[in-house]
C-alpha positions in Angstrom: 0.0 0.0 0.1 1.2 3.6 -0.9 2.8 5.7 1.9 0.1 7.8 3.7 1.7 8.6 6.8 2.9 12.1 7.1 5.8 10.8 9.4 6.8 8.0 6.2 6.6 10.6 3.9 9.0 13.2 6.0 11.3 10.1 6.2 11.6 10.3 2.6 12.2 14.0 2.0 14.9 13.5 3.7 16.5 11.6 0.9 18.9 13.8 -1.3 18.7 12.4 -5.1 15.5 12.7 -7.5 15.6 11.9 -10.8 12.5 13.5 -12.0 10.7 11.5 -15.1 9.5 14.0 -17.3 11.0 17.2 -15.8 10.2 20.2 -18.3 12.8 23.4 -19.3 9.3 25.3 -19.5 8.6 27.5 -16.9 5.1 27.6 -15.1 4.7 23.8 -15.6 4.5 22.1 -12.6 7.4 19.7 -14.1 9.7 22.4 -13.9 8.4 24.5 -11.1 8.7 21.7 -8.9 12.1 20.4 -9.4 13.5 23.9 -9.2 12.0 24.1 -6.0 13.5 20.8 -4.8 16.8 22.3 -6.5 16.8 25.5 -4.0 15.7 23.2 -1.5 19.3 21.6 -1.5 18.2 18.3 -3.5 20.4 16.9 -5.5 17.7 16.8 -9.0 18.8 14.7 -12.1 16.5 15.5 -14.9 15.2 12.7 -17.3 13.6 14.2 -20.9 14.5 12.6 -24.0 13.6 16.2 -25.4 15.8 18.0 -23.9 20.1 18.1 -24.0 20.3 20.1 -20.4 17.5 21.5 -17.9 18.8 23.6 -14.9 22.6 23.7 -15.8 22.2 19.9 -15.6 22.4 17.1 -18.5 18.7 15.6 -19.0 19.1 11.9 -19.5 17.1 10.4 -22.0 15.3 7.8 -19.7 15.7 6.2 -16.2 17.6 3.8 -17.7 20.0 5.9 -19.2 21.1 7.5 -15.8 24.6 6.4 -15.0 24.4 3.2 -12.7 26.7 4.8 -9.9 24.4 8.0 -9.8 22.8 6.2 -6.3 19.1 7.5 -7.0 17.0 7.3 -4.1 14.0 8.9 -5.1 12.3 8.8 -9.1 9.8 11.6 -9.1 7.3 10.7 -11.8 6.0 13.7 -14.0 4.4 11.7 -17.0 0.4 10.3 -17.6 -0.9 7.6 -15.6 0.1 4.8 -18.4 3.2 5.5 -18.8 4.4 4.6 -14.9 4.2 0.7 -15.5 7.1 1.0 -17.9 9.0 3.6 -15.4 8.9 1.2 -12.7 10.1 -1.5 -14.8 13.2 1.0 -15.3 13.4 1.5 -11.7 13.0 -2.3 -10.5 15.9 -2.8 -12.8 18.1 -0.7 -11.0 19.7 -1.4 -7.2 19.8 2.5 -5.9 16.1 3.4 -6.4 14.2 3.2 -3.0 11.3 5.5 -3.6 8.9 5.8 -6.5 7.0 9.1 -5.9 4.2 9.8 -8.8 2.6 13.4 -8.7 -0.5 14.6 -7.9 -2.7 13.0 -10.4 -0.9 10.2 -11.5 -0.8 6.9 -10.5 -0.9 3.2 -11.0 -1.9 0.6 -8.4 -0.7 -2.3 -10.1 2.4 -0.6 -10.9 2.6 0.3 -7.3 2.5 -3.4 -6.2 5.1 -4.6 -8.1 7.2 -1.9 -6.7 6.4 -2.6 -3.2 6.8 -6.3 -3.6 10.1 -5.6 -4.9 11.4 -3.6 -1.8 10.7 -0.3 -3.3 8.9 2.2 -1.2 5.6 4.1 -3.3 4.1 7.4 -2.7 1.1 7.9 -5.6 -0.7 10.8 -6.0 0.9 13.6 -3.9 3.1 16.8 -4.8 6.8 16.9 -3.5 7.1 20.3 -3.5 3.4 20.1 -1.3 4.4 17.5 0.9 7.8 19.2 1.4 6.5 23.0 2.4 4.0 21.1 4.5 6.0 18.6 6.6 9.8 20.3 6.3 10.1 23.9 5.2 
């Protein structure tokens, strides 16, 4: 079952390296503004977007699979449609470094979340990292 408690979310927000799937280079979009907020609050954001070479002056990976295996990703934050979550979870499960799969507001896939949890990953669905950080940490 995806994480719901404030204590568990607060613990996740202590993790530092976040791969943002669907990270946008367009200010005003949630997929840009949320990761920018995270960067401004000390998180190490790895942008993942096949349509961009660089976001936030950082190289953008084409997919989670293309992020260096030595990156030690803590959280995979998903800004893609719900029907893409299953494939993203598959990529996360192929890595040993991912601890958490977090889907943003309006995004979720219960079957994929169950597979991630069965593999020992923590899952947060349908919540905004920026909102939760402001509410619980900032």
